[in-house]
C-alpha positions as MATLAB code, in Angstrom:
seq = 'MPPPGVCLNILEARQKQNGYGSATNPEKFLNQDYKSLKQSFVIQGLRYIDKMFPPDRNSIGYGVLSPSDLEKVVWLRPANIAPNPAFVLDGVSRFDFGQGILGNCWFLASIGALTFQSDILGQVVPLDQTFDEQYCGLFHFRFWRFGRWVDVVIDDKLPTINGRLIFVHSKDPNEFWPALLEKAYAKVCGSYTDMQAGTPAEALMDFTGGVHMYIQLSAPPLNLWELMCRAGQSKSLMGCGTSQGDTPANTVLPNGLVQGHAYTITGVKEVISQGKLVKLVRLWNPWGKGEWKGDWSDWSSLWKTVSAEDRDMCLSVADDGEFWMTLEDFCRNYSDMDICCLCPDFLDGSSSCQWKTTMYEGRWVAGTTAGGCMNNRDSFWTNPQFRVTIHGEYSAENGSKNILLSLMQKPDKRNRRLAQNLHIGYCVFEYKAQKGKFPASFFSTHAPVAQTTKFMDAREVMEFFLLKPGEYLIVPSTYKPQETASFILTIHSKSEVNDEILNLMVLRYSASSGHMTLENFISLVLRLDCMQKIFKQLSDGKSMNLRELEVINCFLLISSSWVQLFTNHGC';
ca = [
      78.321   -5.494   34.264;
      74.553   -6.218   34.366;
      73.080   -8.701   31.887;
      71.971   -7.267   28.504;
      68.649   -5.472   28.702;
      68.700   -4.837   32.460;
      69.504   -1.123   32.121;
      66.776   -0.757   29.497;
      64.285   -2.548   31.755;
      65.156   -0.231   34.669;
      64.639    2.814   32.435;
      61.287    1.486   31.211;
      60.204    0.745   34.789;
      61.043    4.283   35.870;
      59.161    5.760   32.916;
      56.129    3.600   33.666;
      56.262    4.584   37.345;
      56.054    8.223   36.245;
      52.960    7.514   34.171;
      54.681    7.253   30.779;
      52.721    4.879   28.569;
      49.445    5.517   30.408;
      46.224    6.658   28.752;
      46.898   10.256   29.811;
      50.603   10.169   28.936;
      51.069    7.774   26.005;
      54.447    6.770   24.629;
      55.635    8.427   21.434;
      55.436    5.687   18.828;
      58.773    5.432   16.992;
      59.838    8.428   19.115;
      57.735   10.864   17.049;
      56.340   13.777   19.073;
      53.025   15.035   17.675;
      53.061   18.417   19.434;
      56.609   19.388   18.480;
      56.145   18.205   14.882;
      52.871   20.107   14.574;
      54.363   23.297   15.964;
      57.390   23.073   13.687;
      55.457   22.475   10.454;
      52.771   25.073   11.214;
      55.417   27.741   11.876;
      57.278   26.824    8.688;
      54.078   26.661    6.654;
      55.007   23.198    5.371;
      53.028   20.000    4.807;
      54.197   17.039    6.852;
      55.462   13.832    5.224;
      56.059   10.896    7.543;
      59.528    9.452    6.956;
      58.785    6.525    9.273;
      55.750    5.455    7.225;
      56.320    7.110    3.848;
      53.697    7.267    1.092;
      55.187    4.489   -1.032;
      54.579    0.862   -1.976;
      56.450   -0.454    1.078;
      53.793    1.094    3.311;
      51.098   -0.670    1.292;
      53.020   -3.935    1.376;
      52.946   -6.761   -1.106;
      50.126   -9.198   -1.752;
      47.031   -7.014   -1.470;
      47.409   -5.320   -4.849;
      48.675   -6.815   -8.082;
      51.946   -5.380   -9.434;
      49.996   -3.549  -12.141;
      47.634   -1.977   -9.585;
      50.570   -1.000   -7.377;
      51.881    1.005  -10.308;
      48.581    2.907  -10.481;
      48.582    3.979   -6.823;
      48.848    7.708   -6.218;
      49.122    9.066   -2.666;
      46.879   12.097   -2.292;
      46.005   14.418    0.551;
      42.293   14.838    1.376;
      42.178   18.257   -0.313;
      43.119   16.523   -3.578;
      40.452   13.835   -3.115;
      37.403   15.814   -1.935;
      36.309   19.456   -2.406;
      35.678   20.196    1.293;
      37.670   17.755    3.431;
      36.781   17.411    7.109;
      38.011   15.127    9.851;
      34.513   14.467   11.257;
      31.119   15.469    9.835;
      27.982   15.387   12.011;
      29.493   13.134   14.648;
      31.011    9.666   14.436;
      28.899    6.655   13.458;
      29.315    3.062   12.290;
      27.415    4.080    9.171;
      30.123    6.575    8.206;
      32.316    4.123    6.313;
      32.601    0.951    4.265;
      35.359   -1.607    3.773;
      37.776   -1.292    0.855;
      39.745   -4.009   -0.921;
      41.810   -4.793    2.176;
      40.778   -7.883    4.149;
      40.617   -6.077    7.486;
      36.946   -6.550    8.363;
      38.101   -7.535   11.874;
      39.540   -4.047   12.366;
      36.577   -2.206   10.838;
      34.064   -4.261   12.820;
      35.932   -3.149   15.938;
      35.713    0.482   14.823;
      31.970   -0.021   14.476;
      31.853   -1.124   18.121;
      34.101    1.777   19.122;
      31.614    4.353   17.809;
      29.156    3.374   20.574;
      31.504    4.414   23.388;
      32.316    8.115   23.123;
      34.823    8.094   26.004;
      36.879    5.267   24.535;
      36.513    6.701   21.030;
      37.903   10.041   22.200;
      40.908    8.269   23.689;
      41.709    6.475   20.409;
      40.608    9.197   17.977;
      41.389   12.742   19.192;
      38.336   14.516   17.779;
      39.806   18.031   17.983;
      41.754   17.485   14.746;
      40.666   19.615   11.797;
      41.631   20.980    8.415;
      41.578   24.613    9.639;
      44.365   27.204    9.666;
      46.504   24.985   11.944;
      46.406   22.185    9.369;
      49.808   20.945    8.209;
      48.983   17.445    6.936;
      49.709   15.874   10.334;
      47.343   13.701   12.403;
      47.665   11.373   15.387;
      45.821    8.455   17.013;
      46.297    6.407   20.165;
      46.354    2.642   20.619;
      47.036    0.283   23.505;
      49.929   -1.936   22.529;
      51.024   -4.734   24.842;
      50.747   -2.949   28.152;
      51.298    0.635   27.035;
      49.351    3.364   25.293;
      51.172    4.797   22.265;
      50.545    7.997   20.322;
      50.923    7.320   16.589;
      51.743   10.153   14.173;
      50.919    9.987   10.449;
      50.764   12.268    7.453;
      47.459   12.473    5.595;
      48.613   11.173    2.213;
      46.253    8.306    1.355;
      46.584    5.609   -1.345;
      44.223    6.098   -4.287;
      43.650    4.705   -7.759;
      41.996    7.027  -10.256;
      41.408    9.525   -7.472;
      39.423    7.091   -5.297;
      40.483    5.629   -1.942;
      41.350    1.960   -2.328;
      40.988    0.970    1.323;
      38.366    2.105    3.850;
      36.244    4.957    2.513;
      33.594    7.213    4.003;
      30.025    7.325    2.769;
      30.462   11.112    2.651;
      33.545   11.696    0.461;
      34.450   14.771    2.517;
      34.907   12.847    5.803;
      38.333   11.338    6.492;
      38.589   10.084   10.081;
      38.080    6.394    9.085;
      40.780    6.427    6.388;
      43.265    8.241    8.639;
      42.562    5.911   11.578;
      43.118    2.911    9.313;
      46.424    4.389    8.122;
      47.627    4.918   11.703;
      46.849    1.299   12.570;
      48.544    0.122    9.367;
      51.653    1.974   10.536;
      51.521    0.164   13.874;
      51.128   -3.180   12.074;
      53.982   -2.424    9.658;
      51.979   -1.901    6.450;
      48.446   -2.050    5.063;
      49.085   -5.645    3.962;
      49.949   -6.545    7.552;
      46.312   -5.817    8.434;
      45.118   -8.703    6.265;
      43.173  -11.272    8.323;
      42.650  -11.130   12.066;
      40.072  -11.316   14.825;
      38.035   -8.485   16.363;
      39.582   -9.310   19.751;
      42.945   -7.960   18.629;
      41.658   -4.534   17.642;
      39.206   -4.371   20.557;
      42.126   -4.859   22.942;
      44.168   -2.218   21.131;
      41.271    0.240   21.492;
      40.790   -0.314   25.224;
      43.663   -2.113   26.912;
      40.895   -3.691   28.951;
      39.431   -7.085   29.750;
      38.810   -9.471   26.884;
      36.348  -12.348   27.023;
      36.233  -14.919   24.211;
      33.092  -17.035   23.801;
      32.783  -20.108   21.588;
      29.193  -19.980   20.355;
      29.009  -23.690   19.604;
      29.051  -24.204   23.389;
      28.005  -20.851   24.866;
      27.789  -20.241   28.621;
      24.356  -20.598   30.182;
      24.337  -16.897   31.069;
      25.273  -15.714   27.560;
      22.228  -13.464   27.209;
      22.793  -11.965   30.638;
      26.443  -11.308   29.778;
      25.526   -9.623   26.495;
      22.919   -7.446   28.196;
      25.342   -6.352   30.901;
      28.051   -5.714   28.317;
      25.624   -3.632   26.273;
      24.849   -1.497   29.310;
      28.491   -1.008   30.307;
      31.416    0.491   28.425;
      31.944   -2.679   26.401;
      32.791   -3.362   22.777;
      31.435   -6.534   21.166;
      32.383   -8.291   17.954;
      31.800  -11.705   16.402;
      32.659  -13.787   13.369;
      31.264  -16.426   11.047;
      33.187  -19.619   10.352;
      35.178  -19.950    7.149;
      33.424  -23.048    5.828;
      34.405  -24.824    2.627;
      33.802  -21.927    0.240;
      36.252  -19.162   -0.723;
      36.663  -16.247    1.668;
      33.932  -13.594    1.655;
      31.374  -15.893    0.031;
      27.856  -14.533    0.577;
      25.551  -17.352    1.661;
      21.891  -17.634    0.582;
      20.863  -16.336    4.022;
      22.784  -13.108    3.376;
      25.653  -13.710    5.800;
      29.295  -13.697    4.698;
      31.507  -16.681    5.468;
      34.764  -16.082    7.346;
      33.732  -12.516    8.105;
      33.782  -10.260   11.183;
      30.692   -8.383   12.381;
      29.951   -5.831   15.092;
      27.375   -6.594   17.778;
      25.560   -3.270   18.057;
      22.700   -4.070   20.427;
      20.486   -6.562   22.241;
      16.750   -6.281   22.820;
      13.863   -8.296   24.244;
      10.484   -7.982   22.501;
       7.088   -9.629   22.926;
       5.943  -11.427   19.776;
       2.680  -13.358   19.681;
       2.660  -13.490   23.466;
       6.200  -14.866   23.745;
       9.445  -13.214   24.822;
      11.993  -13.086   21.991;
      15.678  -12.278   22.514;
      17.118  -10.330   19.595;
      20.714   -9.467   18.676;
      21.558   -6.574   16.354;
      24.614   -6.928   14.108;
      26.448   -4.784   11.583;
      28.449   -5.789    8.510;
      31.556   -3.556    8.055;
      31.013   -3.703    4.309;
      28.235   -1.211    5.007;
      25.820   -3.409    3.057;
      24.684   -7.022    2.854;
      22.298   -8.288    5.519;
      20.687  -11.351    7.065;
      17.620  -12.573    5.170;
      16.104  -14.854    7.809;
      13.680  -14.274   10.688;
      13.632  -10.704   12.027;
      15.523   -9.328    9.035;
      14.506   -5.899    7.723;
      11.731   -7.315    5.537;
      10.551  -10.044    7.902;
       6.804  -10.188    8.568;
       7.601  -10.954   12.221;
       8.018   -7.234   12.862;
       4.252   -6.933   12.435;
       3.782   -9.079   15.543;
       5.502   -6.679   17.972;
       4.276   -3.418   19.444;
       4.450   -0.276   17.338;
       6.844    1.179   19.902;
       9.322   -1.696   19.575;
       8.981   -1.695   15.802;
       9.717    2.031   15.553;
      12.621    1.713   17.973;
      14.309   -1.256   16.317;
      13.387   -1.505   12.672;
      15.252    0.396    9.974;
      14.535   -0.822    6.458;
      17.745    0.121    4.663;
      20.640   -1.760    3.111;
      23.135   -0.283    5.580;
      24.616   -3.577    6.744;
      22.736   -3.638   10.066;
      20.086   -6.225   10.964;
      18.440   -8.187   13.783;
      18.257  -11.929   14.424;
      17.246  -14.130   17.352;
      19.820  -15.223   19.918;
      19.321  -18.812   18.726;
      20.058  -17.882   15.093;
      23.036  -15.851   16.287;
      24.582  -18.848   18.057;
      23.725  -21.085   15.111;
      25.270  -18.882   12.404;
      28.267  -17.327   14.171;
      31.258  -19.269   15.446;
      32.583  -17.013   18.195;
      32.246  -13.623   19.830;
      34.467  -11.250   21.785;
      33.580   -8.820   24.546;
      36.108   -6.193   25.549;
      35.594   -3.784   28.436;
      37.671   -1.370   30.499;
      37.124   -3.542   33.581;
      35.495   -6.919   34.350;
      32.408   -5.394   36.002;
      30.119   -6.648   33.223;
      30.942  -10.214   34.275;
      29.128   -9.876   37.576;
      25.653   -8.525   38.172;
      26.439   -7.543   41.761;
      27.161   -3.874   42.398;
      28.826   -4.806   45.680;
      31.829   -6.504   44.063;
      35.027   -4.929   42.926;
      37.815   -6.216   40.712;
      41.466   -5.582   41.425;
      43.765   -5.561   38.398;
      47.488   -6.294   38.546;
      49.730   -6.397   35.485;
      53.180   -7.972   35.278;
      55.662   -7.880   32.415;
      58.098  -10.736   32.034;
      60.269  -12.625   29.641;
      61.158  -16.197   28.858;
      64.868  -16.390   28.041;
      66.397  -19.533   26.577;
      68.939  -20.999   28.960;
      67.639  -19.217   32.074;
      63.866  -18.636   32.380;
      62.355  -20.630   29.494;
      61.513  -23.924   31.176;
      58.597  -24.982   29.001;
      55.386  -26.628   30.226;
      55.015  -29.096   33.140;
      56.028  -31.991   30.899;
      59.562  -30.670   31.337;
      59.898  -31.526   35.033;
      63.578  -30.637   35.322;
      63.207  -27.129   33.894;
      59.591  -26.067   34.534;
      60.532  -24.443   37.856;
      62.868  -22.000   36.055;
      59.914  -20.189   34.439;
      58.919  -16.780   35.864;
      56.733  -17.141   38.972;
      54.054  -14.776   40.268;
      52.158  -14.815   43.564;
      48.568  -13.765   44.146;
      46.338  -13.750   47.222;
      42.612  -14.446   46.902;
      40.395  -12.791   49.507;
      36.669  -12.859   50.191;
      34.068  -15.538   50.572;
      34.044  -18.746   48.555;
      30.898  -20.205   47.032;
      30.734  -22.726   44.221;
      26.935  -22.821   44.212;
      26.186  -20.039   41.716;
      29.052  -20.936   39.406;
      30.502  -17.415   39.371;
      34.257  -16.978   38.953;
      36.479  -14.811   41.108;
      39.700  -14.578   39.123;
      40.508  -13.876   35.489;
      44.009  -14.626   34.203;
      45.261  -13.238   30.904;
      48.605  -14.122   29.333;
      49.622  -12.092   26.293;
      52.814  -12.559   24.300;
      54.568   -9.647   22.653;
      55.464   -9.862   18.953;
      59.041  -10.615   17.997;
      58.844   -8.758   14.680;
      57.958   -5.210   13.646;
      55.594   -6.423   10.914;
      52.429   -8.072   12.212;
      52.230  -10.821    9.574;
      55.849  -11.860   10.191;
      55.414  -12.258   13.947;
      55.179  -15.880   15.043;
      53.129  -16.734   18.095;
      54.483  -19.405   20.403;
      52.202  -21.882   22.152;
      51.663  -20.338   25.594;
      49.699  -21.137   28.756;
      49.950  -21.146   32.533;
      49.445  -23.244   35.659;
      48.153  -22.142   39.072;
      49.319  -23.779   42.307;
      48.130  -23.325   45.871;
      50.767  -23.011   48.589;
      50.850  -22.429   52.335;
      54.171  -20.909   53.393;
      57.024  -20.423   50.983;
      59.625  -17.716   50.513;
      61.804  -17.097   47.501;
      61.599  -18.950   44.217;
      59.753  -22.248   44.264;
      62.194  -25.124   43.527;
      61.672  -28.123   41.283;
      60.755  -30.243   44.326;
      57.644  -28.116   44.929;
      56.235  -28.882   41.478;
      56.966  -32.595   41.788;
      54.751  -32.766   44.888;
      52.039  -30.250   43.994;
      49.507  -30.531   41.181;
      48.045  -27.373   39.635;
      44.640  -26.352   40.990;
      43.884  -24.481   37.747;
      45.449  -24.151   34.313;
      44.739  -23.141   30.758;
      42.649  -25.698   28.908;
      45.403  -26.008   26.330;
      48.495  -24.177   25.130;
      47.611  -21.960   22.175;
      49.659  -20.161   19.523;
      47.591  -17.020   20.052;
      48.389  -13.459   20.979;
      46.448  -13.926   24.229;
      45.138  -16.828   26.284;
      42.566  -15.957   28.928;
      40.456  -18.031   31.300;
      38.214  -17.556   34.345;
      38.538  -19.616   37.508;
      36.880  -20.003   40.887;
      39.544  -20.236   43.589;
      38.952  -20.420   47.322;
      40.660  -17.777   49.501;
      44.367  -18.451   49.899;
      47.860  -17.989   48.482;
      48.525  -19.002   44.884;
      51.463  -19.219   42.527;
      51.011  -18.559   38.802;
      53.598  -19.954   36.401;
      53.283  -18.785   32.763;
      55.265  -20.738   30.200;
      55.720  -21.664   26.585;
      54.837  -25.226   25.649;
      58.355  -26.044   24.495;
      61.402  -25.178   26.596;
      64.178  -22.834   25.460;
      61.873  -20.478   23.547;
      62.517  -16.758   24.030;
      59.662  -14.249   24.161;
      58.291  -11.362   26.218;
      54.865  -11.522   27.838;
      52.296   -9.671   29.941;
      50.438  -11.453   32.729;
      47.284   -9.673   33.904;
      45.415  -10.801   37.009;
      41.864   -9.626   37.701;
      40.648  -10.784   41.117;
      37.212  -10.161   42.606;
      36.248   -9.324   46.158;
      33.056   -8.160   47.798;
      32.677   -4.669   49.225;
      32.669   -4.833   53.014;
      29.098   -4.542   54.330;
      30.424   -2.465   57.227;
      31.539    0.211   54.771;
      28.118    0.273   53.132;
      26.398    0.540   56.502;
      28.754    3.356   57.511;
      27.725    5.272   54.376;
      24.076    4.901   55.351;
      24.702    6.136   58.891;
      26.718    9.091   57.663;
      24.499   10.280   54.835;
      20.970    9.134   55.675;
      18.401   10.415   58.113;
      18.106    8.913   61.584;
      15.395    6.617   60.283;
      17.874    5.033   57.891;
      16.135    6.504   54.832;
      18.103    8.578   52.351;
      16.406   11.641   50.915;
      16.685   12.591   47.270;
      18.504   15.786   48.288;
      21.107   13.819   50.256;
      21.608   11.428   47.383;
      22.124   14.283   44.907;
      24.599   15.832   47.338;
      26.540   12.567   47.395;
      26.662   12.386   43.607;
      27.897   15.984   43.349;
      30.555   15.366   45.973;
      31.654   12.201   44.215;
      31.843   14.047   40.903;
      34.090   16.648   42.523;
      36.274   13.870   43.925;
      36.583   12.273   40.508;
      37.684   15.542   38.898;
      40.394   15.957   41.522;
      41.612   12.417   40.864;
      41.730   13.114   37.131;
      43.916   16.165   37.716;
      46.257   14.089   39.849;
      46.450   11.202   37.390;
      48.338   13.096   34.674;
      51.412   10.990   35.289;
      53.395   13.808   36.900;
      52.242   14.593   40.409;
      50.977   11.154   41.430;
      51.279    7.614   40.169;
      47.552    7.082   39.608;
      46.294    5.131   36.634;
      43.248    6.849   35.215;
      41.636    3.477   34.589;
      41.904    2.666   38.303;
      40.341    6.013   39.184;
      37.461    5.399   36.783;
      36.964    1.904   38.206;
      36.931    3.335   41.733;
      34.448    6.010   40.678;
      32.138    3.461   39.058;
      32.381    1.132   42.044;
      31.489    3.803   44.606;
      28.733    5.133   42.339;
      27.149    1.701   41.965;
      27.413    1.099   45.714;
      25.661    4.373   46.497;
      22.977    3.683   43.930;
      22.444    0.310   45.594;
      22.206    2.023   48.983;
      19.750    4.557   47.635;
      17.616    1.768   46.205;
      17.755   -0.486   49.253;
      17.118    2.197   51.881;
      14.468    4.230   50.068;
      14.222    7.982   49.523;
];
């Protein structure tokens, strides 16, 4: 008989191979099927009530509301809260909503970032949901959860006190997408209370399933501004936070900022002021009010020193929670920031590079594969081992990295606040020729060429490295041995596009002189668009095992390469 869990792992592997859990074919969270439930309740003319996340005090959780306030809570459907309920009114914007009494600014700041990327927003929030004749009190949302996309079903009963929403609320009382999205995420977390306290990185990852970059602003990278600009131009979501300090949570400082609070980075801009170049960062407070009062704030006289065009483009004098500040003030007043993107392209300014992504799922099991860190020399070799090959040219001169390693641990509890993170990390070893599992003797004679700076009790640890071409072994582990947990190891490796391929494109699609005409370039774009549509049809998880994210990455890569060709060879 196979060990416990093997049959389940085989079943999950087969489902994943068939596209189940992908963006186009998400898993049914708690085995609830949105389409079949919708059809059943519409035919019966009934209003849906979610038995897996019922409208009761357990779904709110304990600790957010006092016992007396819990007694006052009434769960109401939108039609009983507003006269003309709608899912979305006049598009989706960060200005649509404000935070309620729940301490989930990290989640709402991430929603603010999400509103800038319509493609990603449409994946998380299906915008075709309405309160029309097909309405039955049933809605659904999609999140990326530890390697898989899940489709989350909810009813639309929302917690109120005296007829008013107690958690996130829309500026227009008739709009309900923010409150319903928050409820769906609360269901995933286990309750509304389980959303208390967090970092934007967590929600940003759950909205994209992409690449996460964490930056400590007390020691920012030299190319921080360049990174932020590239992230702003790509399909990236950015968030940041202020440090807690010595005052109580949510204390508003004299400069207008809130301590221990999450913000959305909504834009970056360079302006000329008094003959000097100024780098500005735009931020948004998920409270929907409360702004920075320093230089370049809404009422700052410095706006009079820029061109009328820049002033009209940037300045909005309103207490809507959004404001500008210099990059220096940003680094001085915020403790950290997160950038999350579908792929690592924003990390490199070169359009001739591509990133290959490989994801592994594994498990540390006490007694067999939980060897602990390298301090445990007798058992370290028993940890799961993964091989990776680095290709391409090696150059340490420009300081760029060519591999990104992410290790994420899966929660051991259904409720988010009850899950305990182990201290996790990894080591990377170079090897020449080795088959099978690496024995203990290998690790006693080989030192790691790269490793996590320290083991952290975080959901994810991620670091960038520069490795020369060769064969490498990655060993993820917990700090202590004999600790059981599941994990996801994601490897993003960079390689340059072969110049021969680029030259072949020029020969095939340009004139004999080597110049590409505008007509030829447009023809290429149209042909590429057709190719992308065909790939999308094939990536539905049924006919081919194509991940839509890989197709999009391929499309963006080829597009950027052709644009580079068009620029370099003239028109």
